[in-house]
N, C-alpha and C positions, 0 to 999 in steps of 0.2 A: 156763295155760302157754303161753309165747310160741314163735311158729313158730321153728325153728332157721334161721339164716343160711347161706348156701350156703358151703362149705368152700373152694372155690376163691376166693371173694372175700375170705375172711379170710386166706388165704395171700397175695393180692395185697397186702392191707393191711399184713400183717407186713412184707413186702418193701419197702413204700413204692411199689408200682407203680400204686395206685389212681388214678383220676381224681377230680377234685372232686365229682363226683356220687356216685361209689362210697364216697368217704370219707364224705359225708353220710349214706349209707345205713348204713354201718357204725356210725356214731355214733348215728343213730336207733335201730338195733337195742340198741345197748349202753345208751343211756339209757332205752330202753323198760322196763329192768328197775328203774327208779327207784321205780316204784310197787308192786313186789313185794318180798318179804321176803329181799333178798338180802345184807343185812348189810355192805354196803361204803359205804353213804352217808356214814358218819362218818369215812371215811379221808380225810386230806388228799391232794392231788395228789402231793406227795412220797412219801407212805407208799404209795400206790398204785403208783407207779413203782418203788420198792424191792421191793414185794411181787411185782410182775410179773417182775423180774429174779430174785428168789429162786425163784419157781416155774419159771421157763425153765432157770435152771441146775440146779435140783433134778431136772427132767426128764433133762437131759444126764447128771447124776451117775448117777442111777438106770438109765438106759439103758447106760451104760458099766461101772458097777460089777456089774451082772448077770453079766458074764463073768469077774469076778475071784475068784480063790480067797483065803479069808480065814484059812485056817490059818497057823500060825507058819511051818512048813517050806516053804511054797509062797510065793514073792515075788509081790507085785502088779505086774501088768504092765498099762500103760495106753497107748493111742494117742490123740493129740489131733488128728491130721490129719483136716481136714474135719469136725471135731466140730460146728461151727455148722451145717453143710449137713444132717448127720444129725439133729440135734436139731429142726430147722426143721419137719419133717413132723410129729414128735410135739407140737410146739406147736400146730400147726393142729388137730390131733385134740382136743387137750386144751382148747382154747379154747371149745368148746361148753359144757363142764361147768365151766369155771373160775370163773364168776360165782356159782355155787351153793356152791362150797366155799372161795372166797377168804377169807372171814371167819375161817376156822379156822386159817389159817397164820400163826404167829407166830415168827420165827426170833430168835435171840439178839441179833443184829446190829439188827434192826428195833426190838427192845424198847430198844435203848441209843442209837438215833438220835433224839434229841429234834427233833421237826419241829413247827412251828406256822404257821398261816396268820393274819395280821393283816388281818382282813376290810376295815376301814375303808381302810388304806392299800394293800391288795392286794400285801402283802409276804409272801414266805416266808422262815421263819428256820430254817436247819438247823444243828444242833450235833452233831459227831461225838464221842460219848461211847464208842466202841468202841476197841479196840486195832488195828483195821484202818484202811487208807486207804480212805475212801469216796468214790465218785464221784457228783458231781450235774451233771446236764445242764440248762443254762439255756434260756430261751425262744428264744434265736436259734441254738440247737444248739451253743454253746461249751460246753466241758467243764472242770469243775473237780474237783480231786482234794483232798480235805480229809484231812490228817493227824489223827492222834489229838488230841482237845481243840480242834480248829479250829472256827471257824464262819463261816456266810455268810448274808447277808440280801440278797434280790433280788426285784424285783417280778414279778408274774404276766405282765405285758406291759411291754416297754421303751418309753421315751419315743420320740417320732418323732426327736429331734435327737441323742439319746446313750443309751448302755446303761451304767447306773451301779448298782454293787454295793458292799457293804461286807463287810469280813472282820475276823477276829480269829484269830490264830495262823498256822499255815503251810498254804498253798494253792498247788497247782501249776495253771496256767491254760493251756488251748488254746482261743485266741479265734477265732471265726469272722470272717473279714475283712469289714468293711464301712466303708469311708472316709466315708461320709455319716454314720454313726452312731458316733462314737468310743466306745470302751469304756474306762471308768474305775472304778478300784477305790479306795475309801476305807478306810483303817484308822486304827489309833489315832494314829500320828504322820507318816504319809505318804500321798501320793495319787500313784497310779500311772496313766498314760495309755498305752494300748496303740496302738503304730503297727506291730505285727507280730503273731506268733502264739502262741508258747509261752514261759513263764517262771515263776519260783517267788517268791512273795511270803511274807515272815516278818515278823510284827508281832504282839506280843503283851503283854498287861499286865505280865508278870513279867520282861521283858528291857528293858534300857536301849537295846538297839539294835534297829532295823528294817533289812531289806535286801531288795533285788530282784536276782534273777539271771537272766539271759536265755539261753534255750537256742536259740531261733529267732527270727528278726525283731528288732524294736527296741521299746523302751519308754521313756517318760520318767517321770522321778519328781521330786516336790518335796515340800518339808515342808508338812504340813497345818497350816492357820491355823484356829483355832476360831471359828466364827461367819461365816467368809468363804465366799462362793459359790465353786464350783469351776468354772472355765472350761474349756469343751471344746477351746480351742485351745492350741497350744504357747506357753508364756511364757518368758521370758528366764531367770528363775530356776530353771528346771527342768534336771535332768541327764539328758541322753539316753545310754542304754546300748544296745550290741549283744551279739551272741552271744559268750560267754566273758567277759563283763564283769557287774559288778553294782554297783549304787548302795547306799550304806551311811548310815543317818541315826543318829547318837548324840543320844538325847534330852536328856541333861543338858548337852551342848555346843551344841545346836541347829546341828549341823554335818551337811551332806550332801555326801558325795564319791563318787567312782567308783574302781573298782579291777578288776584281773583276777580272774576266778572261780578259786579254788583247785582243784587237780586233783582233790581228794577232796570236791567240792561235792555237796550233796544233790540238786541239780538233775540230776546225771547219772542218777538213778533213773528219770527221766521220759523219757529219751532212748530213742527206738524203735529195736529192734534186730532182727536176724534170726538167731534160735538154732535150731539142729536137733540133736535128741538121737535116736539110734537104738539102742533096747534098752539105755539107759544106767541104771544104778542111780543113786538120788538122791544117794548119798555122791559120785558123780562129777560130778553136776550142779551141785550146791551151790557148789563152787569156781568154776565157770564163771559162775554168777549174780554171786557175790560180785565177781569181776573186772570183769564187764561192767557192773555197776550201782553198783559201789563200796559194797557193803553188807556186812554181817556176819550170815550166816545159820546159825542152830544147830537141833539137833533135840533134842527132849526125850526121845526114845526111840531106841535103837540099831535098833529094828525097822524105822523108817521109812527108814533108809539103805539098806535092801535092796529097797525098792519099785523097780521098773524101769519106765522111761517111754519111749514113743516119742512125740516131740512136735515140731511145727514152729511156732515162735513168731515167725512173721513179722510184722513191724510191731508187736510188743508192746513195751510199757514194764514196769516193774517191777511195779506194781500189777496189770497184766493178767496177768502170769506168775503172781503170787501168787494171783490169783483162779482162774486155770486149774487151778493145783494143789489149791487148796482145794475146788473143786466137782468135780473129776474124781477125785482120789484120797482124797477125803474127809478131809483133813487140814485142821486150822485153823491160824491164824498170830497172833501179837501182836507189837507193836513195843514192846519193853522196853529201856529204857537204851541207846538207839542200836544195838541189834541185833534182828534178826528171829527170832523162835523158832517153828518148825514144831512141831505137836504134835497 
């Protein structure tokens, strides 16, 4: 049996406050389980990250739901203020035993997320086969939200001169700025080069059209030419777009244009807002979310409308809000026919 690591060191590691020497010590402790029967060696890094998130939010959910009444007559009441801080202490305590039990944790979402590592090319391929929006954190700390059926392929370590990924379907990006290493996205029909921060890319096999909508910053878009090398510099044939603009490419006409983003654009779902709810029932919260993110949220049961929520969604986008509701109120959601169903 391994000697347990200091809890204060684990807490520093979780908060990101460790020195390089302390990080090495934590990693040495963690990988020391490599020769023990820990049942996690077969998991890919993407699976391990998703599993870690599931355990983290399960602790939050269990801590919060312990105080809720489950009878039909008594409405659920939930407070999300400071919920991350409350859960952090539980995560530190839980970390000592997590390695021993992690193999037995299999959520529905994890089973439906097809993740594989291509060892020779050092690529990770993630396919979102769930009804949820799934977040992927890239090696440079950039974040990508995959809509249902979307896919992304990215390297374990980005190249020295660029950061290149490929996608299929609908993906929203928040890219870490690094002018010395351009961020480039290849999809079926187009190539998107990032000169700013957040934007939505939609390009899949079933559609004749591909488009890129900018929320913040700026990106350039060009038609993809099969077999041609992708330049990391801005070329004359690229269309530059800014916030509230989008680039549209028509496959059958081989035409790339720019236009204004429509008011009801999907990109609004990723706009970070500050919403506060004080003892509000879910039936009053849903219209606010619909208006703020331009979505259509429905409930599968009238019982859900009576759940009461105290929440401070500062800096949250729609996926963050849905994830918070899912983990704290123990409700699931699915994206079906352009609406979101809570169940």
